[in-house]
Residue frames as qw, qx, qy, qz and C-alpha x, y, z in Angstrom:
[[0.064, -0.166, -0.029, -0.984, 121.12, 82.44, 133.73],
 [0.197, 0.375, 0.735, -0.530, 117.98, 82.99, 135.78],
 [0.207, -0.066, -0.500, -0.838, 114.81, 83.31, 133.74],
 [0.531, 0.115, 0.443, -0.713, 111.02, 83.04, 133.85],
 [0.390, 0.178, -0.742, -0.515, 110.67, 80.38, 131.17],
 [0.202, -0.192, -0.951, 0.130, 109.24, 77.68, 133.47],
 [0.129, 0.398, 0.510, -0.751, 106.93, 80.19, 135.15],
 [0.402, 0.376, -0.215, -0.806, 105.56, 81.41, 131.80],
 [0.348, 0.087, -0.871, -0.335, 105.27, 77.89, 130.41],
 [0.118, -0.281, -0.900, 0.313, 103.32, 76.67, 133.44],
 [0.220, 0.403, 0.294, -0.838, 101.14, 79.81, 133.51],
 [0.499, 0.350, -0.373, -0.699, 100.14, 78.95, 129.93],
 [0.840, -0.029, 0.454, -0.295, 99.49, 75.29, 130.84],
 [0.703, 0.584, -0.386, -0.122, 102.15, 73.97, 128.47],
 [0.905, -0.290, 0.212, 0.227, 104.40, 70.97, 128.86],
 [0.276, -0.614, 0.502, 0.543, 108.00, 71.20, 127.70],
 [0.427, 0.155, 0.796, 0.400, 107.07, 69.01, 124.74],
 [0.263, 0.807, 0.528, 0.017, 104.14, 71.25, 123.74],
 [0.066, -0.920, 0.107, 0.372, 106.24, 74.41, 124.01],
 [0.415, -0.368, 0.661, 0.506, 109.04, 72.74, 122.06],
 [0.425, 0.439, 0.732, 0.301, 106.63, 71.92, 119.24],
 [0.147, 0.930, 0.321, -0.100, 105.32, 75.49, 119.14],
 [0.123, -0.895, 0.298, 0.308, 108.84, 76.97, 119.07],
 [0.845, 0.479, -0.232, 0.050, 110.33, 74.24, 116.88],
 [0.038, 0.662, -0.668, 0.337, 112.83, 73.36, 119.63],
 [0.607, -0.047, -0.787, 0.105, 113.69, 70.20, 121.55],
 [0.614, -0.714, -0.186, -0.281, 112.04, 69.85, 124.95],
 [0.827, -0.290, -0.164, 0.452, 115.38, 68.76, 126.46],
 [0.399, 0.319, -0.001, 0.860, 116.96, 72.02, 125.27],
 [0.307, -0.676, -0.164, -0.649, 114.11, 74.06, 126.76],
 [0.799, -0.543, -0.252, 0.055, 114.52, 72.16, 130.03],
 [0.694, -0.069, -0.123, 0.706, 118.20, 73.16, 130.15],
 [0.081, 0.506, 0.084, 0.855, 117.22, 76.80, 129.54],
 [0.569, -0.676, -0.265, -0.385, 114.67, 76.61, 132.38],
 [0.828, -0.483, -0.150, 0.242, 117.22, 75.25, 134.86],
 [0.052, -0.953, 0.283, 0.093, 120.00, 77.58, 133.72],
 [0.797, -0.235, 0.470, 0.298, 122.24, 74.68, 132.69],
 [0.482, 0.227, 0.505, 0.679, 122.39, 76.17, 129.22],
 [0.110, 0.726, 0.199, -0.649, 121.89, 79.68, 127.92],
 [0.621, 0.521, 0.486, 0.327, 120.92, 80.35, 124.31],
 [0.297, 0.117, 0.193, 0.928, 121.87, 83.24, 122.08],
 [0.171, 0.294, 0.272, -0.900, 119.84, 86.44, 122.34],
 [0.410, 0.072, -0.525, -0.742, 117.84, 85.62, 119.18],
 [0.419, -0.232, -0.876, -0.051, 116.44, 82.50, 120.92],
 [0.105, -0.368, -0.606, 0.698, 115.50, 84.46, 124.06],
 [0.253, 0.235, -0.106, -0.933, 113.77, 87.00, 121.78],
 [0.434, -0.066, -0.751, -0.493, 111.86, 84.20, 120.02],
 [0.337, -0.336, -0.840, 0.262, 110.68, 82.77, 123.35],
 [0.006, -0.354, -0.361, 0.863, 109.75, 86.22, 124.70],
 [0.325, 0.111, -0.382, -0.858, 107.79, 87.00, 121.51],
 [0.394, -0.214, -0.864, -0.229, 105.86, 83.74, 121.83],
 [0.309, -0.486, -0.713, 0.400, 104.76, 84.61, 125.37],
 [0.020, 0.830, 0.324, 0.453, 104.19, 88.29, 124.53],
 [0.530, -0.807, -0.051, 0.255, 106.68, 89.61, 127.10],
 [0.220, 0.899, -0.379, 0.027, 109.89, 91.59, 126.88],
 [0.771, 0.272, -0.501, 0.285, 113.23, 89.79, 126.78],
 [0.034, 0.467, -0.534, 0.704, 114.18, 91.65, 129.95],
 [0.715, -0.289, 0.228, -0.594, 111.13, 90.26, 131.77],
 [0.955, 0.109, -0.263, -0.087, 111.85, 86.73, 130.53],
 [0.653, 0.321, -0.486, 0.484, 115.44, 87.01, 131.80],
 [0.578, -0.668, -0.412, 0.224, 114.32, 88.30, 135.23],
 [0.405, 0.078, -0.073, 0.908, 116.01, 91.62, 134.69],
 [0.236, -0.201, -0.035, -0.950, 112.82, 93.66, 134.63],
 [0.206, 0.223, 0.826, -0.474, 109.62, 93.26, 136.61],
 [0.513, 0.515, 0.152, -0.670, 107.33, 94.80, 134.00],
 [0.725, 0.195, 0.641, 0.162, 106.45, 92.32, 131.23],
 [0.532, 0.636, 0.423, 0.365, 106.11, 94.92, 128.46],
 [0.011, -0.998, -0.014, -0.062, 107.80, 98.11, 129.63],
 [0.514, 0.536, -0.414, 0.526, 111.33, 99.47, 129.66],
 [0.708, -0.576, -0.341, 0.223, 112.78, 99.12, 133.12],
 [0.232, 0.706, -0.217, 0.634, 114.31, 102.16, 134.79],
 [0.741, -0.610, -0.243, 0.142, 115.96, 102.17, 138.19],
 [0.131, 0.859, -0.374, 0.325, 118.67, 104.06, 140.04],
 [0.234, -0.614, 0.700, -0.280, 121.62, 102.81, 142.07],
 [0.977, 0.020, 0.048, -0.208, 122.12, 99.15, 141.29],
 [0.348, -0.509, 0.754, 0.226, 124.77, 96.47, 141.11],
 [0.825, 0.438, -0.152, -0.324, 124.97, 94.72, 137.76],
 [0.635, -0.360, 0.664, 0.159, 126.71, 91.36, 137.47],
 [0.596, 0.657, -0.293, -0.357, 128.24, 90.82, 134.02],
 [0.915, -0.052, 0.365, 0.162, 129.44, 87.49, 132.63],
 [0.214, 0.841, -0.427, -0.254, 132.81, 87.86, 130.92],
 [0.962, 0.093, 0.188, 0.173, 134.59, 85.29, 128.78],
 [0.285, -0.730, 0.428, 0.450, 138.33, 85.73, 128.32],
 [0.793, 0.603, -0.049, -0.070, 139.49, 85.60, 124.72],
 [0.203, 0.759, -0.599, 0.155, 143.16, 85.75, 125.75],
 [0.135, -0.288, 0.905, -0.283, 142.89, 82.84, 128.21],
 [0.615, -0.111, -0.592, -0.509, 140.52, 80.13, 126.91],
 [0.626, -0.312, -0.710, 0.089, 138.44, 78.55, 129.65],
 [0.268, -0.205, -0.463, 0.819, 138.85, 81.53, 131.99],
 [0.182, -0.643, -0.483, -0.566, 135.42, 83.05, 132.59],
 [0.205, -0.146, -0.558, 0.791, 134.33, 85.44, 135.32],
 [0.126, -0.805, -0.542, -0.205, 131.39, 87.41, 136.66],
 [0.308, 0.150, -0.188, 0.920, 132.27, 91.06, 137.23],
 [0.182, -0.734, -0.597, 0.269, 130.38, 93.36, 139.60],
 [0.208, 0.314, 0.136, 0.916, 129.61, 96.97, 138.61],
 [0.063, -0.640, -0.564, 0.517, 127.90, 99.46, 140.91],
 [0.219, 0.382, 0.457, 0.772, 126.06, 101.82, 138.56],
 [0.097, 0.140, 0.253, -0.952, 124.33, 105.16, 139.03],
 [0.660, 0.334, 0.265, -0.618, 121.38, 104.12, 136.87],
 [0.193, -0.092, 0.881, 0.422, 120.43, 101.68, 134.16],
 [0.628, 0.381, 0.116, -0.669, 117.79, 101.21, 131.51],
 [0.536, 0.082, 0.811, 0.221, 116.86, 98.17, 129.50],
 [0.395, 0.620, -0.152, -0.661, 116.55, 99.20, 125.88],
 [0.794, 0.396, -0.352, -0.298, 115.61, 96.35, 123.59],
 [0.956, 0.016, -0.254, 0.145, 118.42, 93.79, 123.71],
 [0.510, 0.326, -0.395, 0.691, 120.91, 95.91, 125.66],
 [0.470, -0.765, -0.358, 0.257, 121.30, 97.42, 129.10],
 [0.304, 0.690, -0.090, 0.651, 122.44, 101.05, 129.09],
 [0.638, -0.617, -0.328, 0.323, 124.20, 102.14, 132.29],
 [0.113, 0.892, -0.233, 0.371, 126.10, 105.03, 133.74],
 [0.889, -0.334, -0.109, 0.294, 129.30, 103.78, 135.37],
 [0.566, -0.355, 0.049, 0.742, 132.05, 106.06, 136.68],
 [0.104, 0.684, 0.018, -0.722, 130.40, 108.99, 134.91],
 [0.147, 0.326, -0.676, -0.644, 130.47, 107.30, 131.49],
 [0.816, 0.183, 0.060, -0.545, 127.76, 105.56, 129.46],
 [0.146, -0.279, 0.939, 0.135, 128.25, 101.80, 129.12],
 [0.781, 0.162, -0.133, -0.588, 126.17, 99.37, 127.07],
 [0.256, -0.253, 0.932, -0.048, 125.97, 95.63, 127.74],
 [0.507, -0.055, -0.676, -0.531, 124.07, 92.96, 125.79],
 [0.736, -0.365, 0.131, -0.555, 121.25, 91.43, 127.85],
 [0.951, 0.033, -0.307, -0.011, 122.74, 87.97, 127.41],
 [0.511, 0.348, -0.538, 0.573, 125.85, 89.00, 129.38],
 [0.358, -0.504, 0.295, -0.728, 123.83, 90.10, 132.42],
 [0.410, -0.060, -0.892, 0.181, 123.86, 87.53, 135.22],
 [0.319, -0.659, -0.652, 0.195, 121.78, 89.65, 137.57],
 [0.047, 0.541, -0.023, 0.840, 120.80, 93.13, 138.69],
 [0.452, -0.493, -0.643, 0.374, 120.40, 94.02, 142.34],
 [0.065, -0.839, -0.163, -0.515, 118.74, 97.29, 143.34],
 [0.414, 0.015, -0.514, 0.751, 120.56, 99.24, 146.04],
 [0.212, -0.764, -0.552, 0.256, 118.70, 101.06, 148.79],
 [0.301, 0.551, 0.148, 0.764, 118.46, 104.67, 147.69],
 [0.411, -0.842, -0.241, -0.253, 117.28, 105.95, 151.07]]
C-alpha cells in the first residue's frame, strides 16, 4: 500500500531506528511499511499518523490535506479484496464512484446510487476523474 511514511520520517529528520524507538516498533518492520512490502492493521497506521500529527488518510496517500476530511467528486476507487471462500485468491476491484469522503478510518462513497463504506486499509488507491 502506498503511503507517506518515508516522506514524513525524512521530513522530521528521523532514521528508521529512531522512529522505531519512538513508536516501540522494529525498524525492519517500518522499512517494510515504507516500501509497501507489508501493510499493518489500521490501529498501527493510526498510531503512526498520530505521532506525526497527520490524518490516517494523508499518511496512506488517500487525501492531500494532512488534517482535513477529503471530499471529491467522480473518482475511481481501487479496493483490495481477500476471498474467504477461496484461500489465497486475492483481487483488487475497481469502483467508479459519484463521490467519496474520508471519515476517520473509513471511506464513504456513493456507488450505483447507494451508500457504501470501506475501511481505509482496504483502499489501494483513489484516482480523481476529470469532471469537466
